[in-house]
C-alpha positions as CSV (number, residue, x, y, z in Angstrom):
1,X,8.9,71.3,-30.0
2,X,10.2,74.2,-28.8
3,X,10.1,75.4,-25.0
4,X,8.7,78.5,-24.2
5,X,7.0,80.7,-21.0
6,X,4.6,83.0,-21.0
7,X,5.9,85.7,-18.5
8,X,3.9,86.6,-15.5
9,X,3.3,85.2,-11.8
10,X,4.1,82.4,-12.0
11,X,5.4,81.8,-15.5
12,X,3.5,79.8,-17.3
13,X,5.6,76.8,-19.6
14,X,4.7,76.6,-23.5
15,X,5.0,73.7,-25.2
16,X,5.0,74.7,-29.0
17,X,4.6,71.8,-31.4
18,X,4.8,71.4,-35.5
19,X,2.3,69.9,-37.2
20,X,1.2,69.1,-41.2
21,X,-2.3,68.1,-40.5
22,X,-3.2,71.6,-38.7
23,X,-5.0,73.7,-40.4
24,X,-5.1,76.3,-37.8
25,X,-3.1,77.6,-34.8
26,X,-4.7,75.7,-31.7
27,X,-4.5,76.1,-28.1
28,X,-4.5,72.7,-25.6
29,X,-4.8,72.8,-21.7
30,X,-3.7,69.2,-20.4
31,X,-6.9,68.1,-17.7
32,X,-4.6,65.6,-16.8
33,X,-1.1,67.3,-16.1
34,X,-1.4,71.1,-17.4
35,X,0.8,71.0,-19.7
36,X,-0.3,73.8,-22.2
37,X,1.0,72.8,-25.7
38,X,0.2,75.2,-29.4
39,X,0.3,73.4,-32.2
40,X,1.3,75.1,-35.3
41,X,0.8,74.5,-38.8
42,X,3.9,73.8,-40.9
43,X,5.4,76.8,-42.3
44,X,3.6,79.6,-39.5
45,X,6.9,81.5,-37.6
46,X,6.9,80.1,-34.0
47,X,6.6,83.3,-32.9
48,X,3.0,83.4,-33.8
49,X,2.2,80.6,-32.2
50,X,3.8,82.7,-28.7
51,X,1.8,85.8,-29.5
52,X,-1.9,83.3,-30.1
53,X,-0.7,82.2,-26.3
54,X,-0.5,85.6,-25.4
55,X,-3.7,86.4,-26.9
56,X,-5.4,83.4,-24.9
57,X,-3.3,84.7,-21.3
58,X,-6.9,85.0,-19.9
59,X,-8.1,81.8,-20.7
60,X,-4.6,79.5,-19.9
61,X,-4.9,81.0,-16.5
62,X,-8.2,80.8,-15.6
63,X,-8.1,76.7,-17.2
64,X,-4.6,76.2,-14.9
65,X,-6.4,77.5,-11.8
66,X,-9.3,74.8,-11.9
67,X,-6.6,71.9,-12.3
68,X,-5.9,70.0,-8.7
69,X,-3.3,71.1,-7.0
70,X,0.0,69.1,-7.7
71,X,1.2,66.8,-4.7
72,X,5.0,65.8,-4.6
73,X,4.6,62.3,-2.8
74,X,6.9,62.4,0.5
75,X,6.4,61.6,4.4
76,X,3.3,62.7,5.6
77,X,1.7,63.2,2.2
78,X,-2.0,61.2,2.1
79,X,-2.1,59.8,-1.1
80,X,-4.8,57.0,-2.4
81,X,-3.9,53.3,-2.6
82,X,-6.8,51.2,-4.5
83,X,-9.4,54.4,-3.8
84,X,-8.4,54.4,0.3
85,X,-6.8,57.5,1.7
86,X,-3.6,56.4,3.2
87,X,-0.9,58.4,4.5
88,X,2.9,57.9,3.4
89,X,4.6,57.6,6.6
90,X,9.1,56.0,8.0
91,X,8.8,52.2,7.6
92,X,10.3,50.5,10.8
93,X,11.7,47.7,7.8
94,X,13.5,47.4,5.0
95,X,10.2,47.1,2.7
96,X,6.6,49.5,1.7
97,X,4.3,47.8,3.5
98,X,0.1,48.7,3.1
99,X,-1.8,49.0,6.1
100,X,-5.3,49.9,6.5
101,X,-4.9,53.8,6.9
102,X,-1.2,54.5,6.1
103,X,1.7,53.4,3.4
104,X,4.7,52.4,5.4
105,X,8.3,53.3,3.3
106,X,11.5,53.2,3.9
107,X,13.7,56.5,4.0
108,X,15.6,57.5,1.5
109,X,14.4,57.7,-2.0
110,X,11.0,57.2,-0.4
111,X,9.1,58.4,-3.6
112,X,10.8,55.9,-6.6
113,X,11.1,53.1,-4.1
114,X,6.6,53.9,-3.7
115,X,6.2,54.0,-7.1
116,X,8.3,51.4,-7.9
117,X,5.6,49.5,-5.2
118,X,2.7,51.3,-6.5
119,X,3.5,50.0,-10.0
120,X,4.2,46.0,-9.0
121,X,1.3,45.7,-7.6
122,X,-1.2,47.6,-9.9
123,X,-0.1,44.8,-12.9
124,X,-0.6,42.3,-10.4
125,X,-3.9,44.1,-9.7
126,X,-4.7,44.5,-13.5
127,X,-3.0,40.9,-14.3
128,X,-5.4,38.8,-12.2
129,X,-8.5,41.4,-13.0
130,X,-7.2,40.3,-17.2
131,X,-6.9,36.8,-16.9
132,X,-10.2,36.7,-15.4
133,X,-11.4,38.7,-18.0
134,X,-10.0,37.0,-21.0
135,X,-10.6,33.2,-19.6
136,X,-14.6,34.7,-19.3
137,X,-14.8,35.7,-23.0
138,X,-12.8,33.4,-24.1
139,X,-9.6,35.6,-26.3
140,X,-6.2,35.6,-24.3
141,X,-4.3,38.8,-24.6
142,X,-0.9,38.6,-26.1
143,X,1.3,41.2,-23.1
144,X,0.3,43.7,-20.7
145,X,2.0,46.6,-20.2
146,X,1.8,49.3,-17.7
147,X,2.9,53.1,-19.1
148,X,2.2,56.6,-16.9
149,X,-0.2,57.4,-19.9
150,X,-1.5,61.2,-20.1
151,X,-4.4,60.9,-22.6
152,X,-5.9,57.0,-21.9
153,X,-6.5,54.6,-19.1
154,X,-5.9,51.8,-21.3
155,X,-5.5,50.7,-24.8
156,X,-5.9,47.1,-26.8
157,X,-3.9,46.3,-29.9
158,X,-4.8,44.6,-33.0
159,X,-2.1,41.9,-31.3
160,X,-4.1,41.6,-28.2
161,X,-1.5,43.4,-26.2
162,X,-3.3,45.0,-23.6
163,X,-1.8,48.4,-22.2
164,X,-3.1,50.4,-18.8
165,X,-2.0,53.8,-16.8
166,X,-0.3,52.1,-13.6
167,X,-1.7,55.5,-11.8
168,X,-5.1,52.8,-11.8
169,X,-3.6,51.3,-9.2
170,X,-4.7,54.8,-7.3
171,X,-8.3,54.5,-8.1
172,X,-11.1,52.6,-6.4
173,X,-10.5,48.5,-7.4
174,X,-13.9,48.8,-9.0
175,X,-12.6,51.3,-11.4
176,X,-9.0,49.4,-11.9
177,X,-11.2,46.3,-12.8
178,X,-13.7,48.3,-15.1
179,X,-10.7,49.0,-17.3
180,X,-9.8,46.2,-17.4
181,X,-13.1,44.5,-18.8
182,X,-13.0,47.4,-21.2
183,X,-9.8,46.8,-23.0
184,X,-10.1,42.6,-22.5
185,X,-13.5,43.2,-24.7
186,X,-11.3,45.0,-27.0
187,X,-10.3,41.8,-27.7
188,X,-13.3,40.6,-29.9
189,X,-14.5,44.4,-30.7
190,X,-12.0,46.3,-31.2
191,X,-14.3,49.5,-32.0
192,X,-17.1,51.1,-29.2
193,X,-20.1,49.7,-31.1
194,X,-23.4,48.0,-29.4
195,X,-21.9,45.1,-29.1
196,X,-18.6,45.9,-27.8
197,X,-20.4,47.4,-24.9
198,X,-23.0,44.3,-24.2
199,X,-19.6,42.4,-23.7
200,X,-18.3,45.1,-21.0
201,X,-21.4,44.7,-19.3
202,X,-21.4,40.7,-19.7
203,X,-18.0,40.7,-17.9
204,X,-18.1,43.6,-15.6
205,X,-21.7,44.1,-14.7
206,X,-22.9,47.8,-14.9
207,X,-20.4,49.9,-15.6
208,X,-21.8,53.6,-15.3
209,X,-20.9,54.1,-12.0
210,X,-16.9,53.7,-12.1
211,X,-16.9,55.3,-16.2
212,X,-18.6,58.2,-14.8
213,X,-16.2,58.2,-11.7
214,X,-12.9,58.4,-14.3
215,X,-14.7,61.3,-15.9
216,X,-15.3,63.2,-12.8
217,X,-11.7,62.4,-10.7
218,X,-9.6,60.6,-13.3
219,X,-7.4,64.2,-13.8
220,X,-7.2,64.0,-10.1
221,X,-4.9,60.5,-10.3
222,X,-2.0,62.8,-12.3
223,X,-2.2,65.3,-9.7
224,X,0.9,63.1,-7.4
225,X,4.0,63.5,-8.6
226,X,6.8,61.1,-8.0
227,X,9.7,63.3,-8.2
228,X,13.0,62.2,-5.9
229,X,14.1,64.9,-4.6
230,X,17.3,64.0,-4.3
231,X,17.9,63.3,-7.3
């Protein structure tokens, strides 16, 4: 893979990648984080891919303008936790504390501390939900892992391993529970057949609302960056 940039104000970072399966040059702007990727068929020079990106510059910039603005998490930032807007404020003690409309974080590497706290909270909420749904289904899962995934909110392996995006802890509780029920249902139906959706509804109930929320608002959960300015 090669990293380049379209010149201009601001410059647009480009990621060029080769794919043996690609039949033609393709361009993708991620709805989650705005990453611009140009995919080239094997044998096509990178210069040709760059020229293609330049010819689509107006289209690229228009899509980037429509992306949610990025927010580097720190004191003063309002962050949704379980769908509730909470302002990040300095803590008096040594632990992260979740309040009704604030989240207290000790000073010093606060973004890293907050990310660790949110991942632990996500694991707690998802494990509890998946335990309940798996018991209802009568199918145990073998593992539960968290990642910061770009393309999916969860997955279920054929071996019964569940994976979720930890950013689900930023969504309303019913959305997190819907995704948990969705992946647990895959323990019985490794497809998206009518039988699968019937199991989701049996486990969770009506899922149209949280499914629509993810479609309309899910990309916004990726606007929050937990980079630590101190390194």
